VEXDRENNU-279685 format. One record per residue (C-alpha): chain; x, y, z. Coordinates in steps of 0.25 Angstrom, whole numbers, padded with zeros to 4 digits, always signed. Each point is the difference from the previous one (the first is absolute). Layout:
residues N
ch|c1|c2|c3
A|X|Y|Z
...
//
This chain:
residues 463
ch|c1|c2|c3
A|-0021|-0085|+0066
A|-0007|-0005|-0012
A|-0014|+0006|-0003
A|-0011|-0009|-0004
A|-0010|+0004|-0011
A|-0013|-0008|+0000
A|-0011|+0000|-0010
A|+0002|+0013|-0006
A|+0005|+0006|-0013
A|+0014|+0006|+0001
A|+0005|+0011|-0010
A|+0014|-0004|-0003
A|+0006|+0014|+0001
A|-0009|+0004|+0012
A|+0006|-0012|+0007
A|+0014|+0005|-0003
A|-0003|+0014|+0004
A|-0005|-0004|+0013
A|+0013|-0006|+0004
A|+0013|+0005|+0006
A|+0013|+0000|-0008
A|+0004|-0015|+0002
A|+0014|-0006|+0000
A|-0003|-0006|-0014
A|-0003|+0015|-0005
A|+0014|+0004|+0005
A|+0006|-0012|-0008
A|-0008|+0005|-0013
A|+0004|+0014|+0003
A|+0015|-0004|+0001
A|+0000|-0007|-0013
A|-0007|+0011|-0008
A|+0009|+0010|+0007
A|+0012|-0008|-0004
A|-0004|-0001|-0015
A|-0002|+0015|-0001
A|+0013|+0003|+0007
A|+0007|-0009|-0010
A|-0008|+0007|-0011
A|+0004|+0014|+0005
A|+0015|-0005|+0001
A|+0000|-0005|-0014
A|-0008|+0011|-0006
A|+0009|+0011|+0006
A|+0013|-0008|-0002
A|+0003|+0006|-0014
A|+0001|+0014|+0005
A|+0010|-0004|+0011
A|+0009|-0007|-0010
A|-0001|+0011|-0011
A|+0012|+0007|+0004
A|+0008|-0013|+0000
A|-0005|-0003|-0014
A|+0004|+0014|-0005
A|+0014|-0002|+0005
A|+0002|-0015|-0004
A|-0007|+0001|-0014
A|+0004|+0014|-0004
A|-0014|+0004|-0004
A|-0006|+0014|+0002
A|-0011|+0002|+0011
A|-0011|+0003|-0010
A|+0003|-0013|-0007
A|-0005|-0007|+0012
A|-0014|+0005|-0001
A|-0005|-0013|-0008
A|+0006|-0009|+0011
A|-0006|+0008|+0011
A|-0014|+0000|-0007
A|+0000|-0014|-0005
A|-0003|-0007|+0013
A|-0012|+0010|+0002
A|-0006|-0004|-0014
A|+0001|-0014|+0006
A|-0006|+0004|+0013
A|-0012|+0007|-0008
A|-0003|-0012|-0009
A|+0002|-0010|+0011
A|-0009|+0007|+0009
A|-0011|+0001|-0010
A|+0001|-0014|-0004
A|+0001|-0005|+0014
A|-0013|+0006|+0005
A|-0010|-0007|-0010
A|+0008|-0013|+0002
A|-0001|+0001|+0015
A|-0015|+0002|-0001
A|-0001|-0012|-0008
A|+0011|-0010|+0005
A|+0002|+0005|+0014
A|+0008|+0010|+0008
A|+0010|-0010|+0005
A|+0003|-0007|-0013
A|+0003|+0012|-0007
A|+0009|+0005|+0011
A|+0008|-0012|+0000
A|+0002|+0000|-0015
A|+0004|+0015|+0000
A|+0010|-0002|+0011
A|+0007|-0011|-0007
A|+0001|+0009|-0013
A|+0006|+0012|+0007
A|+0010|-0009|+0008
A|+0005|-0007|-0012
A|+0001|+0012|-0009
A|+0007|+0008|+0011
A|+0011|-0011|+0001
A|+0001|+0001|-0016
A|+0002|+0015|+0001
A|+0013|-0002|+0007
A|+0006|-0005|-0013
A|-0005|+0011|-0009
A|+0012|+0006|-0009
A|-0006|+0012|-0006
A|-0011|+0010|+0000
A|-0009|-0008|-0009
A|+0001|-0013|+0007
A|-0002|+0007|+0014
A|-0012|+0007|-0005
A|-0006|-0013|-0005
A|+0002|-0007|+0013
A|-0005|+0011|+0008
A|-0013|+0000|-0008
A|-0002|-0015|+0003
A|+0004|+0002|+0015
A|-0011|+0011|+0000
A|-0011|-0009|-0005
A|+0002|-0009|+0012
A|+0001|+0012|+0010
A|-0012|+0007|-0006
A|-0008|-0013|+0002
A|+0004|-0003|+0014
A|-0003|+0013|+0007
A|-0015|+0001|-0003
A|-0003|-0014|+0004
A|+0008|+0001|+0013
A|-0008|+0012|+0003
A|-0014|-0006|-0004
A|+0003|-0012|+0008
A|+0002|+0007|+0013
A|-0011|+0010|-0003
A|-0010|-0012|-0001
A|+0005|-0007|+0012
A|+0001|+0012|+0010
A|-0011|+0004|+0010
A|-0007|+0013|-0005
A|+0004|+0008|+0012
A|+0015|-0002|-0002
A|+0000|-0001|-0015
A|+0006|+0013|-0005
A|+0011|-0001|+0011
A|+0003|-0015|-0004
A|+0000|+0002|-0015
A|+0009|+0012|+0002
A|+0009|-0008|+0010
A|+0002|-0010|-0012
A|+0002|+0011|-0010
A|+0010|+0007|+0008
A|+0009|-0012|-0004
A|+0002|+0006|-0013
A|+0006|+0014|+0004
A|+0008|-0008|+0011
A|+0005|-0009|-0010
A|+0004|+0011|-0010
A|+0007|+0007|+0012
A|+0007|-0013|+0004
A|+0005|+0000|-0015
A|+0008|+0013|+0003
A|+0007|-0005|+0012
A|+0003|-0014|-0006
A|+0005|+0007|-0013
A|+0010|+0009|+0009
A|+0006|-0013|+0006
A|-0001|-0010|-0012
A|+0004|+0008|-0012
A|+0014|+0004|+0005
A|+0003|-0015|+0003
A|-0008|-0008|-0010
A|-0004|+0009|-0011
A|-0014|+0004|-0005
A|-0003|-0014|-0003
A|-0001|-0004|+0014
A|-0012|+0008|+0002
A|-0008|-0008|-0010
A|+0005|-0013|+0004
A|-0005|+0003|+0014
A|-0013|+0005|-0005
A|-0002|-0014|-0007
A|+0005|-0009|+0011
A|-0009|+0006|+0012
A|-0014|-0002|-0007
A|+0004|-0014|-0004
A|+0004|-0003|+0014
A|-0013|+0005|+0005
A|-0009|-0007|-0010
A|-0001|-0014|+0006
A|-0005|+0006|+0013
A|-0011|+0008|-0007
A|-0005|-0011|-0008
A|-0002|-0008|+0012
A|-0005|+0010|+0010
A|-0008|+0011|-0008
A|-0015|-0002|-0002
A|-0009|+0004|-0011
A|-0009|+0011|+0002
A|-0013|-0004|+0007
A|-0008|+0009|-0008
A|+0006|-0005|-0013
A|-0003|-0014|+0004
A|-0014|+0002|+0004
A|-0003|+0008|-0013
A|+0006|-0011|-0008
A|-0007|-0011|+0007
A|+0012|-0007|+0006
A|-0004|-0013|+0008
A|-0005|+0005|+0014
A|+0011|-0008|+0007
A|+0011|+0008|-0006
A|-0007|+0013|+0004
A|-0003|-0005|+0014
A|+0015|-0004|+0002
A|+0005|+0014|-0003
A|-0011|+0007|+0008
A|+0003|-0009|+0012
A|+0015|+0005|+0000
A|-0004|+0014|-0003
A|-0011|+0001|+0011
A|-0001|-0005|+0014
A|-0013|-0008|-0003
A|-0004|-0014|-0003
A|-0005|-0003|-0014
A|+0003|-0015|+0000
A|-0015|-0003|-0002
A|-0002|+0009|-0012
A|-0009|-0008|-0010
A|-0002|+0009|-0012
A|+0002|+0015|-0005
A|-0009|+0008|-0008
A|+0004|+0010|-0011
A|-0008|+0013|+0001
A|+0007|+0011|-0008
A|-0008|+0013|+0001
A|-0002|+0002|-0015
A|-0003|-0015|-0003
A|+0004|-0007|-0012
A|+0001|+0012|-0009
A|+0011|+0007|+0008
A|+0008|-0013|+0002
A|+0001|-0002|-0015
A|+0005|+0014|-0002
A|+0015|+0001|-0003
A|+0009|+0005|+0011
A|+0005|+0012|-0008
A|-0014|+0003|-0005
A|-0005|+0001|+0014
A|+0011|+0010|+0005
A|-0003|+0008|-0012
A|-0015|+0000|+0001
A|-0008|+0012|+0004
A|+0000|-0002|+0016
A|+0015|-0002|+0000
A|+0005|+0009|-0012
A|+0003|+0013|+0008
A|+0007|-0007|+0011
A|+0008|-0009|-0009
A|+0005|+0012|-0008
A|+0003|+0008|+0012
A|+0008|-0011|+0006
A|+0008|-0001|-0014
A|+0003|+0014|+0000
A|+0005|+0000|+0014
A|+0008|-0012|-0001
A|+0006|+0005|-0013
A|+0004|+0014|+0006
A|+0006|-0007|+0013
A|+0009|-0010|-0008
A|+0005|+0011|-0009
A|+0005|+0007|+0012
A|+0005|-0012|+0006
A|+0008|-0006|-0011
A|+0006|+0013|-0005
A|+0006|+0002|+0013
A|+0004|-0015|+0004
A|+0006|-0002|-0014
A|+0007|+0013|-0003
A|+0003|+0006|+0014
A|+0013|-0008|+0002
A|+0005|+0006|-0013
A|-0005|+0014|+0003
A|+0006|-0001|+0014
A|+0013|-0005|-0006
A|+0000|+0012|-0009
A|-0002|+0009|+0012
A|+0013|-0005|+0006
A|-0004|-0012|+0008
A|+0007|-0013|+0000
A|-0007|-0012|-0007
A|-0001|-0007|+0014
A|-0006|+0013|+0007
A|-0009|+0002|-0012
A|-0006|-0014|+0001
A|-0002|+0002|+0015
A|-0006|+0013|-0001
A|-0010|-0005|-0011
A|-0003|-0012|+0009
A|-0006|+0010|+0010
A|-0011|+0004|-0010
A|-0007|-0014|-0001
A|+0004|-0003|+0015
A|-0009|+0012|+0004
A|-0011|-0007|-0007
A|+0000|-0011|+0010
A|-0004|+0010|+0011
A|-0010|+0007|-0009
A|-0007|-0012|-0004
A|-0003|-0005|+0014
A|-0004|+0013|+0005
A|-0009|+0002|-0012
A|-0006|-0014|+0003
A|-0004|+0004|+0014
A|-0006|+0013|-0005
A|-0008|-0007|-0011
A|-0006|-0009|+0010
A|-0005|+0012|+0008
A|-0004|+0010|-0011
A|-0004|+0002|-0014
A|+0012|-0007|-0007
A|-0001|+0008|-0013
A|+0001|+0013|+0007
A|+0011|-0005|+0009
A|+0009|-0004|-0012
A|-0004|+0013|-0007
A|+0006|+0008|+0012
A|+0012|-0008|+0000
A|+0003|+0004|-0015
A|-0001|+0014|+0004
A|+0011|-0001|+0010
A|+0008|-0008|-0010
A|+0000|+0011|-0010
A|+0005|+0010|+0011
A|+0011|-0009|+0004
A|+0005|-0004|-0014
A|+0002|+0015|-0002
A|+0007|+0001|+0013
A|+0010|-0011|-0003
A|+0005|+0007|-0012
A|+0003|+0013|+0008
A|+0008|-0006|+0010
A|+0011|-0008|-0007
A|+0012|+0007|+0007
A|-0004|-0004|+0014
A|+0002|-0016|-0001
A|-0007|-0003|+0013
A|-0012|+0009|-0003
A|+0000|-0006|-0014
A|-0001|-0014|+0005
A|-0011|+0003|+0010
A|-0008|+0007|-0011
A|+0002|-0012|-0010
A|-0005|-0009|+0011
A|-0012|+0008|+0003
A|-0003|+0002|-0015
A|+0000|-0015|-0001
A|-0009|-0001|+0012
A|-0011|+0007|-0008
A|+0003|-0004|-0014
A|+0002|-0015|+0002
A|-0009|-0001|+0012
A|-0012|+0006|-0009
A|+0004|-0009|-0012
A|+0001|-0013|+0009
A|-0014|+0003|+0006
A|-0007|+0000|-0013
A|-0003|-0015|-0001
A|-0006|+0001|+0014
A|-0009|+0011|-0005
A|-0004|-0008|-0013
A|-0003|-0014|+0006
A|-0013|+0004|+0006
A|-0005|+0007|-0012
A|-0001|-0013|-0009
A|-0008|-0013|+0002
A|+0007|-0013|+0001
A|-0001|-0004|-0015
A|+0007|+0013|-0004
A|+0009|+0003|+0012
A|+0013|-0006|-0005
A|-0002|+0007|-0013
A|-0004|+0013|+0006
A|+0013|+0001|+0008
A|+0009|-0006|-0011
A|-0005|+0009|-0010
A|+0002|+0012|+0009
A|+0014|-0005|+0002
A|+0002|-0003|-0015
A|-0005|+0013|-0005
A|+0007|+0007|+0011
A|+0013|-0006|-0005
A|+0000|+0008|-0012
A|+0002|+0012|+0009
A|+0013|-0007|+0005
A|+0004|-0002|-0014
A|-0003|+0015|-0003
A|+0008|+0003|+0012
A|+0012|-0008|-0004
A|+0000|+0006|-0014
A|-0002|+0014|+0005
A|+0012|-0002|+0009
A|+0008|-0003|-0012
A|-0005|+0012|-0007
A|+0003|+0009|+0012
A|+0014|-0006|+0001
A|+0002|+0004|-0015
A|-0005|+0014|+0003
A|+0009|+0001|+0012
A|-0011|+0005|+0008
A|+0004|+0003|+0014
A|-0005|-0009|+0011
A|-0008|+0011|+0007
A|-0008|+0003|-0013
A|-0003|-0014|-0002
A|-0006|-0001|+0014
A|-0008|+0012|-0002
A|-0006|-0006|-0013
A|-0003|-0013|+0008
A|-0010|+0008|+0009
A|-0009|+0001|-0012
A|-0004|-0015|-0001
A|-0001|+0000|+0015
A|-0011|+0010|-0001
A|-0007|-0007|-0011
A|+0000|-0013|+0009
A|-0006|+0008|+0011
A|-0011|+0005|-0009
A|-0003|-0013|-0005
A|-0001|-0006|+0014
A|-0009|+0011|+0004
A|-0010|-0003|-0011
A|+0001|-0015|+0004
A|-0004|+0004|+0014
A|-0012|+0008|-0004
A|-0004|-0011|-0010
A|+0001|-0012|+0009
A|-0004|+0000|+0015
A|+0007|-0009|+0009
A|-0009|-0012|+0004
A|+0001|-0011|+0010
A|-0006|-0011|-0009
A|+0007|-0013|-0002
A|+0013|+0002|-0009
A|-0006|-0008|-0011
A|-0014|+0005|+0001
A|-0004|-0014|-0004
A|-0011|-0008|+0007
A|+0009|-0012|+0001
A|-0005|-0009|+0012
A|+0003|-0012|+0007
A|-0011|-0008|+0007
A|+0006|-0007|+0012
A|-0007|-0012|+0006
A|-0003|-0001|+0014
A|+0013|-0004|+0008
A|-0001|-0013|+0007
//
């Protein structure tokens, strides 16, 4: 039943927060989830095809380090460019363009003939991948009701580890029959097939449209689909940013680095950096390390896939806990468990069943905590800096992924045992835990509107 709002000022985000999760919310969640799943599939693909590249091209394993890290450089620069672009041009517009970019360059990757061309194409693919993720996360964060926001954002973000895990299962079936090229062709075709439906059905963020003074008719059309209410008689809307004109004129990057947000921003960067160092070292190099330990290529891919697959469970559980308790402290404790489990994985290589369970549980903690950080970051920043805040956290953090990919190559060259590598990875997990604890002390959780704006709609009396 539609609710009628008469002669009253309606705060846009408050109106969304009062609603239940609507069918339109589910549609938006599906598209954003799909983008992150495809993002995860494509990002992790190079790790799964690495053994096939070594065999086909006759290159050494350390020589693959530039290829494994190239996409991560693209992810970093793509994210950092996409945040300010989205705060200027809109979340949906940047999301559509970035999807086209990573789909096309993924297709072209299948035609690479050497390390140099493969590295260049992975970098260009990474630009699109890096730009897509923060905008999908920001969009769903700004459209979701506050009482379910952490869970909803995490439900979207879980697409990334699930997509990365799917890459392992797909690689095990595709590579023996179609070669490593088949993985990248599939990674390009799927997002292009999804694109027309997203362009037609995805909305722009209501908070963004209000902040940018879009026509009220456009805003009300999206609100009517999101909320079970009748806003057909909305006659005008009024901008009322808390900080007034001065804050609106501050650049998004300057805003997230300003005094009120600086500590939170830095702690988010440190946490994301450390989490991705762990994630990418393991997803990129674990298949090769397992192969050295005596596993077949197919079994190594399947066992490695358990690590990001565990993140799907961890992300959803973390989202529920973050909606109930202090989110920073929840994730801090998750990283403590991650450090313990990483050490345990390396001590149980001989028992394959126990090893598989521990890899999965380590993924529950590491990937679950990592995937929950955008939900933690979103409420910290106001609308005019949110996409930039999330994107720069993802972008700066990507350099942790680059460090992990390169460090894996160094450790491979040193022939360091797998068990010792995992003990070393407990150190960045502990650093992430400490950064999150500092963040939880600095920022107390609030029930204010996600954008903290004073954006309002004045609804005329229904006739």
